[in-house]
C-alpha positions in Angstrom: 50.5 28.5 -28.9 51.9 25.4 -31.3 52.6 22.2 -30.2 55.9 20.9 -29.1 57.5 17.6 -28.8 57.0 17.7 -24.6 53.3 18.1 -24.9 51.1 15.3 -23.8 49.5 13.6 -26.7 46.1 11.6 -26.6 46.8 8.4 -28.6 43.0 6.9 -28.7 42.1 6.0 -25.1 46.4 6.3 -24.2 47.3 9.4 -22.9 51.2 9.9 -23.6 53.5 12.2 -21.2 55.1 13.3 -24.5 55.2 13.2 -28.1 58.5 11.5 -28.1 58.7 8.0 -29.4 61.2 5.5 -28.8 61.7 3.7 -32.4 62.1 -0.2 -32.4 65.5 -1.0 -32.6 66.6 -4.4 -32.7 69.5 -4.6 -30.5 69.9 -8.8 -30.4 70.7 -9.0 -26.4 67.7 -11.4 -26.4 68.3 -15.2 -24.4 68.8 -17.8 -28.0 65.0 -19.2 -26.7 63.9 -15.8 -27.6 62.7 -14.8 -24.0 63.8 -11.5 -22.2 66.9 -11.3 -20.0 67.4 -8.7 -17.2 69.5 -6.6 -19.3 66.7 -6.1 -21.9 64.4 -4.9 -18.8 67.0 -2.8 -17.9 67.5 -1.0 -21.0 64.0 -0.4 -21.7 63.2 0.8 -18.3 66.1 3.1 -18.6 64.2 5.0 -21.3 61.0 5.2 -19.9 61.2 9.0 -20.5 59.5 8.5 -23.8 55.9 8.8 -24.4 55.4 5.8 -26.1 58.1 2.8 -26.6 57.8 0.5 -29.7 59.7 -2.5 -28.9 62.3 -4.4 -31.0 61.0 -6.2 -33.7 59.6 -9.3 -32.1 58.7 -12.8 -34.4 55.3 -14.0 -34.6 56.4 -17.7 -34.5 60.1 -19.6 -34.9 58.8 -19.5 -38.7 59.2 -15.9 -38.6 62.8 -15.5 -37.3 65.7 -13.8 -39.2 68.1 -12.6 -36.9 69.9 -14.1 -33.8 69.1 -13.1 -29.9 65.9 -11.8 -30.9 63.0 -11.9 -28.5 59.5 -13.9 -29.6 56.0 -13.8 -28.7 55.3 -17.3 -29.5 56.1 -19.2 -26.1 54.6 -18.9 -23.1 58.1 -18.8 -21.5 58.7 -15.8 -23.7 55.4 -14.1 -23.1 56.2 -14.6 -19.2 59.5 -12.7 -19.5 57.9 -9.6 -21.5 55.5 -9.5 -18.8 58.0 -8.4 -16.3 59.1 -5.6 -18.8 56.0 -4.2 -19.3 55.0 -3.8 -15.6 58.4 -2.3 -14.7 57.7 0.2 -17.7 54.1 0.4 -16.6 55.4 1.2 -13.0 57.2 4.0 -14.7 54.4 5.5 -16.1 55.2 4.8 -19.9 53.0 2.8 -22.4 54.9 0.5 -25.1 53.4 -1.2 -28.0 55.0 -4.7 -29.5 56.2 -4.8 -32.9 55.0 -7.5 -34.4 57.3 -8.9 -37.1 57.6 -12.0 -39.9 60.9 -11.6 -41.7 60.3 -14.0 -44.8 62.7 -14.1 -47.6 66.0 -12.3 -45.5 66.1 -15.2 -43.0 68.3 -18.0 -43.4 68.0 -21.8 -43.2 70.2 -22.3 -40.2 67.4 -19.7 -38.5 64.3 -21.6 -39.3 62.7 -24.6 -37.8 64.3 -28.0 -39.7 66.5 -25.7 -41.9 63.5 -24.7 -43.7 63.8 -22.3 -46.8 62.8 -19.0 -46.1 59.3 -17.7 -47.6 58.4 -14.9 -50.0 55.4 -13.2 -52.2 58.1 -14.5 -55.1 61.0 -16.6 -55.4 63.4 -13.5 -55.8 67.1 -13.6 -54.3 67.7 -10.4 -52.7 71.1 -9.0 -52.7 73.2 -9.1 -49.4 73.9 -11.5 -46.8 72.0 -12.7 -43.8 72.9 -12.2 -40.3 72.9 -16.1 -38.3 74.3 -17.5 -35.2 77.3 -18.6 -37.4 78.1 -15.1 -39.2 77.1 -13.6 -42.2 75.8 -15.8 -44.8 74.4 -15.4 -48.3 70.8 -14.9 -48.7 69.1 -17.7 -50.4 66.5 -17.7 -53.2 63.1 -17.7 -51.1 60.2 -20.1 -51.9 57.2 -18.5 -53.2 54.1 -19.2 -50.4 51.7 -21.6 -51.9 48.3 -19.4 -51.7 46.9 -21.8 -49.1 50.0 -21.3 -47.0 49.1 -17.4 -46.5 46.4 -17.9 -43.9 49.0 -19.8 -42.0 51.0 -16.8 -41.5 47.9 -14.2 -40.8 46.9 -16.8 -38.1 50.5 -16.5 -36.4 50.4 -12.9 -36.3 46.9 -13.1 -34.5 48.6 -15.6 -31.9 51.3 -13.7 -31.2 49.0 -10.3 -31.0 47.3 -12.1 -28.3 50.5 -13.4 -26.6 51.4 -9.2 -27.0 47.9 -8.5 -24.5 48.9 -11.5 -22.3 52.4 -10.1 -21.6 50.8 -6.7 -20.8 51.6 -4.5 -23.6 49.5 -1.6 -24.5 49.0 -2.1 -27.9 50.8 -3.8 -31.2 52.6 -2.2 -34.2 52.5 -4.3 -37.1 55.9 -4.5 -39.0 55.1 -3.6 -42.3 58.3 -2.1 -43.3 62.0 -2.7 -44.0 61.7 -5.7 -46.2 60.0 -8.2 -44.0 57.2 -10.2 -45.5 54.4 -7.7 -45.6 56.8 -4.9 -47.3 57.4 -7.8 -49.6 54.0 -8.1 -50.8 53.5 -4.5 -50.8 56.0 -3.4 -53.3 56.2 -4.6 -56.9 59.9 -4.9 -57.1 59.7 -8.1 -54.5 56.1 -9.3 -55.6 55.7 -10.7 -59.1 52.7 -12.8 -58.4 50.0 -13.4 -60.6 47.1 -14.7 -58.0 44.9 -12.4 -55.5 48.0 -11.3 -53.6 50.1 -9.9 -56.3 50.0 -7.6 -59.6 47.7 -4.9 -58.5 47.8 -2.5 -55.5 44.9 -3.8 -54.2 46.1 -7.6 -54.5 49.4 -6.6 -52.6 47.8 -5.0 -49.8 45.5 -8.3 -49.5 47.9 -9.6 -46.8 48.4 -6.5 -44.7 44.6 -6.4 -44.7 44.0 -9.8 -43.7 46.7 -9.3 -40.7 44.9 -6.4 -39.9 41.5 -7.6 -39.9 43.0 -10.7 -37.7 44.7 -8.8 -35.3 41.6 -6.6 -34.7 39.7 -9.2 -33.6 42.5 -9.8 -30.6 42.9 -5.9 -30.0 40.5 -2.9 -30.7 41.7 -0.8 -33.8 43.0 2.3 -31.3 45.7 0.0 -29.7 47.0 -1.4 -33.6 49.7 0.8 -35.3 51.6 0.0 -38.6 54.7 0.9 -39.6 55.7 1.5 -43.4 58.8 2.5 -45.3 58.0 3.5 -49.1 61.3 3.8 -50.2 63.7 2.3 -48.1 65.7 0.2 -50.1 67.2 -2.0 -47.0 67.0 -5.7 -47.8 67.2 -5.2 -51.3 63.6 -3.6 -51.5 62.4 -1.3 -54.2 59.3 -0.1 -55.5 58.4 1.6 -59.5 55.8 4.0 -58.0 56.3 4.6 -54.0 54.5 7.3 -53.8 51.4 6.5 -55.8 51.3 3.0 -54.4 51.9 4.3 -50.5 48.9 7.0 -51.4 46.6 4.2 -52.3 47.4 1.8 -49.4 47.3 4.7 -46.8 43.9 5.8 -48.0 42.2 2.2 -47.7 43.8 2.3 -44.3 41.6 5.3 -43.1 38.4 3.2 -42.6 40.4 1.3 -40.0 41.3 3.9 -37.4 44.3 2.7 -36.2 46.1 4.0 -33.7 48.8 5.6 -35.9 50.7 5.3 -38.9 54.5 5.1 -38.6 56.2 6.2 -41.3 59.9 5.5 -42.2 60.6 8.6 -44.3 63.1 8.3 -46.8 66.0 5.6 -47.5 67.8 4.7 -44.2 70.7 3.9 -46.7 71.1 7.1 -47.7 69.9 8.6 -51.4 67.8 11.0 -52.4 63.9 10.8 -51.6 61.4 10.3 -54.4 58.4 10.6 -52.2 56.7 13.8 -50.8 55.8 12.6 -47.2 53.5 15.4 -46.5 51.2 14.2 -48.8 51.1 10.7 -47.0 51.2 12.3 -43.9 48.0 14.3 -44.9 46.5 11.2 -46.7 46.3 9.3 -43.3 43.4 10.9 -41.2 44.6 9.4 -37.5 47.9 10.1 -35.7 51.0 10.2 -37.6 54.8 9.4 -36.6 57.2 10.7 -38.8 60.8 8.8 -38.1 64.3 9.0 -40.0 67.1 11.2 -38.6 65.2 13.9 -36.5 66.6 16.0 -33.9 64.8 18.3 -31.6 64.7 21.4 -33.9 63.2 19.2 -36.7 61.1 17.3 -34.6 59.7 20.4 -33.0 58.9 22.0 -36.7 57.3 19.2 -37.8 55.1 19.0 -34.9 54.3 22.4 -35.0 53.6 22.5 -39.0 51.5 19.5 -38.8 53.9 17.3 -40.4 53.6 14.8 -37.7 51.8 14.2 -34.7 54.4 12.1 -32.8 58.5 11.8 -34.0 60.4 8.4 -33.3 64.0 8.8 -32.5 66.4 5.5 -32.9 69.9 6.3 -32.3 69.5 9.4 -30.0 67.1 7.1 -27.7 70.2 4.2 -28.0 73.0 6.2 -26.6 70.6 8.4 -24.3 68.4 6.8 -21.8 67.7 10.3 -20.4 67.2 11.9 -24.2 64.1 13.6 -23.2 65.7 15.6 -20.3 69.0 16.4 -22.3 66.2 17.6 -25.0 64.2 19.6 -22.3 67.3 21.3 -21.2 69.4 21.5 -24.0 72.1 19.0 -22.5 74.8 17.7 -24.7 74.1 14.2 -26.4 76.1 11.2 -25.8 78.2 9.7 -29.0 76.4 6.6 -30.2 79.2 3.4 -30.3 78.0 1.8 -33.5 80.7 -1.1 -32.8 78.1 -2.2 -30.0 74.7 -1.6 -31.7 74.0 -5.6 -32.1 74.8 -8.4 -30.1 77.3 -8.4 -27.0 76.7 -8.0 -23.4 75.7 -4.9 -21.5 78.4 -2.6 -23.1 76.8 -0.1 -25.6 73.7 -1.1 -24.1 72.8 -0.4 -20.5 76.0 1.4 -19.5 75.6 4.9 -21.1 75.2 7.6 -18.7 72.7 9.6 -17.6 73.5 13.4 -18.0 74.0 13.6 -13.8 76.4 10.6 -14.0 78.4 12.1 -17.0 78.8 15.5 -15.0 80.0 13.4 -11.8 
């Protein structure tokens, strides 16, 4: 018998009800102080059918913020507000990991304490615009981090990991993808450093390794996941040889016995893939979460064929709070309203109908 999406999965010492993961999706519905309002609690609880929920990106400090109305894990008030949400999901039998993020160069001075210049491995201005409270604004040229400043960022990840534990999360996912600070160090299109954090793949991985080491003092390795995006061009990212470089990075991760590796396969902005993700999947010794454009048929095929252990769904979960039931019983899916993806009120957030509601 081959495995399928609806089967339980043993993720370390956690038993997941199924192999469907709700992908992290920034929705910009938090309070301006980074706390979790009631509508966020409702949104997540509606989607409690997922075997695992990975939270939207959570800035690890005020210095890590890059988008309006994102929930944080760096104040006691934020921790308490998350606790209400995690308690509600646990009551529903669902596990949730907090995705810890530091935005880096794609933030904007208006989003940072004291109007600070965003930081990056190198002073390379990305193409595009930042999302701010005052609308879209051009990215600025970031300030290259001094070598001695990097331990501050590592410590902020560790402190946020402590706050995630206090907030009742089941684990944490380190966000090493999508053009944020860790990804900026990993990929050679954004990292031109000549110190111990640049040049070679080993050096470019040093920040990630230091963050994983620090977080491992807070959480056991089996409760720490990692997200990577080898060829996603979002936020102006590029790499000269993503398959070779990320195969190296993943090989180095194997000794850590992480909870999982979560890979965004391909480029979410489109374009042909240059990476054989089966090679990367086979390189990793632990559970592998596949992400990017999967539907029920392709998810089951990936699981049955060994290309993935779990599959993450983004937009399908966004528009279908009862996605697992719809998949299981062959029910039609709601169509997503892209105009309400980011920001706003409960419209396009908590008002997508369950199938029984739509039928009525």
